[in-house]
C-alpha positions in Angstrom: 0.0 0.0 0.0 1.4 3.3 -1.0 0.8 6.8 0.4 2.3 8.7 -2.6 0.3 11.3 -4.7 0.0 9.6 -8.1 -0.8 11.0 -11.6 -4.2 10.2 -13.0 -5.0 10.2 -16.7 -8.8 10.8 -16.3 -10.0 14.1 -17.8 -13.4 15.9 -17.7 -15.5 17.9 -15.1 -15.3 18.4 -11.5 -18.0 17.1 -9.3 -19.0 17.8 -5.6 -20.0 14.6 -3.9 -22.8 13.8 -1.3 -22.5 10.8 0.9 -25.1 8.1 1.3 -25.5 4.9 3.4 -23.4 1.9 2.6 -25.1 -1.3 3.5 -22.3 -3.6 4.6 -19.3 -3.8 6.9 -18.2 -0.3 8.0 -21.5 1.3 6.9 -25.0 1.4 8.2 -25.6 5.2 8.4 -26.1 8.0 5.7 -24.2 10.6 7.8 -21.1 10.8 9.9 -21.8 9.4 13.3 -18.4 8.5 14.7 -19.2 4.8 14.1 -19.6 4.3 10.3 -16.4 4.6 8.2 -17.7 3.6 4.8 -20.2 5.6 2.7 -21.5 5.5 -0.9 -20.5 8.7 -3.1 -22.8 10.3 -5.6 -19.9 11.0 -8.1 -17.0 8.7 -7.1 -13.9 8.8 -9.2 -12.0 6.0 -10.8 -9.0 6.4 -8.5 -8.5 7.8 -5.0 -5.8 10.1 -6.3 -8.4 12.1 -8.2 -10.5 12.8 -5.1 -10.1 15.8 -3.0 -11.4 15.0 0.6 -11.5 17.3 3.6 -12.9 16.5 7.0 -13.2 19.4 9.5 -10.8 21.4 7.4 -8.2 18.7 7.2 -7.4 17.3 3.7 -7.3 13.5 3.8 -4.6 11.5 2.3 -5.7 9.2 -0.8 -4.5 5.5 -0.7 -4.4 2.9 -3.4 -6.4 -0.3 -3.0 -10.1 -0.8 -1.7 -9.6 -1.8 1.8 -9.6 0.3 4.9 -6.3 2.3 5.0 -4.2 3.2 8.2 -4.8 6.8 7.4 -6.8 9.0 5.1 -9.1 7.2 2.8 -9.4 4.8 -0.2 -12.0 4.0 -2.8 -13.9 0.8 -3.2 -15.8 1.2 -6.4 -18.5 3.9 -5.8 -17.7 3.9 -1.9 -15.3 5.9 0.1 -13.5 4.0 3.0 -12.0 6.2 5.8 -9.2 5.0 8.1 -11.4 6.0 11.0 -15.0 7.0 11.5 -15.5 10.7 10.9 -16.9 12.5 13.9 -20.7 13.1 14.2 -21.7 16.3 12.4 -18.1 16.9 11.0 -17.9 19.4 8.1 -16.6 18.0 4.9 -16.3 18.3 1.2 -15.5 15.6 -1.3 -14.6 16.7 -4.8 -14.0 14.3 -7.7 -11.3 15.9 -10.0 -11.4 15.0 -13.7 -14.0 12.4 -13.7 -14.6 10.9 -17.2 -17.8 12.4 -18.7 -19.8 11.7 -21.9 -19.1 14.0 -24.7 -22.1 15.7 -26.1 -22.9 16.4 -29.7 -20.6 19.3 -31.0 -22.3 22.4 -32.2 -22.6 23.1 -35.9 -19.4 24.4 -37.5 -17.2 23.8 -34.4 -15.1 20.8 -35.4 -12.1 21.8 -37.4 -9.9 19.6 -39.6 -7.1 19.8 -37.2 -9.3 17.7 -34.8 -9.8 14.9 -37.2 -7.1 12.3 -37.5 -5.4 12.3 -41.0 -6.8 9.7 -43.4 -9.6 8.8 -40.8 -12.6 9.7 -43.0 -13.8 6.6 -44.9 -15.8 6.6 -48.2 -18.9 5.5 -46.2 -18.8 8.8 -44.3 -18.9 11.0 -47.5 -22.1 12.1 -49.1 -23.4 9.6 -51.5 -24.1 10.5 -55.1 -27.5 11.3 -56.5 -29.0 11.0 -59.9 -27.9 14.7 -60.5 -24.2 14.1 -59.9 -23.8 10.5 -60.7 -20.7 9.8 -62.7 -19.4 13.4 -62.2 -16.1 14.5 -60.5 -15.7 16.9 -57.5 -14.1 20.2 -58.8 -12.2 22.7 -56.6 -13.4 26.2 -57.2 -10.7 28.6 -56.1 -11.8 29.1 -52.5 -15.4 28.6 -53.1 -17.5 25.4 -52.3 -16.5 22.5 -54.6 -19.0 21.4 -57.2 -19.7 18.2 -59.2 -18.7 18.7 -62.8 -18.7 16.6 -66.1 -15.6 16.4 -68.0 -16.2 17.5 -71.5 -13.9 15.2 -73.7 -15.3 16.7 -76.9 -13.1 19.9 -76.5 -10.0 17.7 -76.2 -7.6 18.1 -79.2 -4.0 17.2 -79.8 -3.1 20.9 -79.5 -3.9 20.6 -75.7 -1.5 17.8 -75.2 2.2 18.3 -74.9 4.8 16.0 -76.3 5.1 12.9 -74.2 1.8 13.5 -72.3 0.5 10.0 -73.3 3.2 7.3 -72.8 3.5 4.5 -75.4 2.6 2.0 -72.6 -1.0 3.4 -72.5 -1.5 2.2 -76.0 -2.4 -1.5 -76.8 0.2 -3.6 -78.3 -2.3 -4.6 -81.1 -4.9 -2.0 -82.2 -8.4 -3.3 -82.7 -9.6 -4.0 -86.2 -11.4 -1.1 -88.0 -14.8 -2.1 -89.3 -16.1 -0.6 -92.5 -19.4 -0.2 -90.9 -18.0 2.8 -88.8 -16.6 4.5 -91.9 -18.5 6.6 -94.5 -19.1 5.0 -97.9 -17.3 1.8 -97.1 -18.9 -1.6 -97.1 -19.4 -3.4 -93.8 -16.7 -5.9 -94.7 -14.1 -3.1 -94.3 -12.9 -3.5 -97.9 -13.2 -0.9 -100.6 -13.2 -1.9 -104.3 -13.2 -0.1 -107.6 -11.4 2.9 -106.2 -10.2 5.5 -108.8 -6.6 6.1 -108.5 -5.9 9.9 -109.1 -9.7 10.5 -109.2 -9.0 14.0 -108.2 -6.9 14.6 -111.4 -4.0 16.0 -109.3 -1.3 13.9 -110.7 -0.2 14.9 -114.3 3.5 13.6 -114.7 3.5 13.9 -118.6 2.6 17.6 -118.5 -0.5 19.7 -117.9 -1.6 19.7 -121.7 -1.2 17.5 -124.8 -2.6 17.3 -128.3 -3.5 13.8 -129.1 -4.0 12.3 -132.6 -4.1 8.7 -131.6 -4.8 6.4 -128.8 -2.4 7.6 -126.1 -1.8 8.8 -122.5 -1.9 12.6 -122.8 -1.4 14.4 -119.4 -3.4 13.5 -116.4 -2.1 10.1 -114.9 -4.0 6.9 -115.4 -6.3 8.3 -118.0 -5.9 7.1 -121.7 -7.6 8.6 -124.6 -8.7 6.3 -127.4 -9.8 7.9 -130.8 -11.4 6.7 -133.9 -12.2 8.6 -137.1 -10.0 11.4 -136.1 -10.8 14.7 -138.0 -8.8 17.0 -135.8 -6.4 16.6 -132.9 -7.9 16.3 -129.5 -6.5 18.4 -126.6 -6.2 16.9 -123.2 -5.3 19.2 -120.2 -5.2 19.4 -116.5 -7.0 22.6 -115.4 -7.9 24.4 -112.2 -11.4 24.2 -110.9 -12.9 27.6 -110.5 -13.7 28.6 -106.8 -17.3 29.3 -107.6 -18.1 25.8 -109.0 -19.5 22.9 -107.0 -16.5 20.6 -107.3 -14.5 23.3 -105.6 -16.8 23.3 -102.6 -16.4 19.5 -102.4 -12.7 19.8 -102.1 -11.6 19.2 -105.7 -9.0 21.7 -107.0 -8.0 20.0 -110.4 -10.1 18.8 -113.4 -9.5 16.8 -116.7 -10.5 18.8 -119.7 -10.9 17.5 -123.3 -11.2 19.7 -126.2 -12.9 17.7 -129.1 -12.0 18.2 -132.7 -15.2 16.5 -134.1 -13.7 13.0 -133.5 -15.0 9.9 -131.9 -13.2 9.2 -128.7 -13.6 7.5 -125.4 -11.6 7.5 -122.2 -10.1 4.4 -120.6 -9.0 4.4 -116.9 -6.0 2.3 -116.4 
């Protein structure tokens, strides 16, 4: 049994105790009567060291353990046990220091982030999404309340990406097959047939104009002129499409022009 003052870790409010009758050895009376030495407290502490007890102006020494001490007092659960019966009608006060108390509900806007343990908030504690913000992302708004926003990928272009932004590892080793069903004017099989090479008349490696008097390639590549019953030479030429004409608005800039000298002819694409 020790008589030293010891540190207690209990925190909370201070309570003034009243005494009541303990029904057992050392008790039997609700007030001091010079016989009873054990009483029930209204707000007993957890340890004797957190109790401030005064009898007739004399502070009593706290003791560890729950039995009757040789001097001062000890605690036995909710009961105080004195070394000797207090005199009848003695003045007293018994204060419980730092008794643990229940924490009430904090007032609105009183808990700061400093009071919350880092990484202690789980997803279940966050507000769940609704139909109005489902699939959206939480956006910081430069000091204002955050808001749920949709990322608009339609505005994303290569000009907004810097070199090396997307690493090669993010692309699959084998690209998926392209279906012709997703391309304009291509069959669903994905194969295009009967394509006209130099259909825009832009290649003219033999020159931009030629007079033809017999079957021959004149100027525009892959177009052969065949003649029969020639009366006059036929002129073949690569010419510019005027900006006001419909082919120009469709993207064509060159045309294949034939000047007929009253002869029979036809064009063979090769």
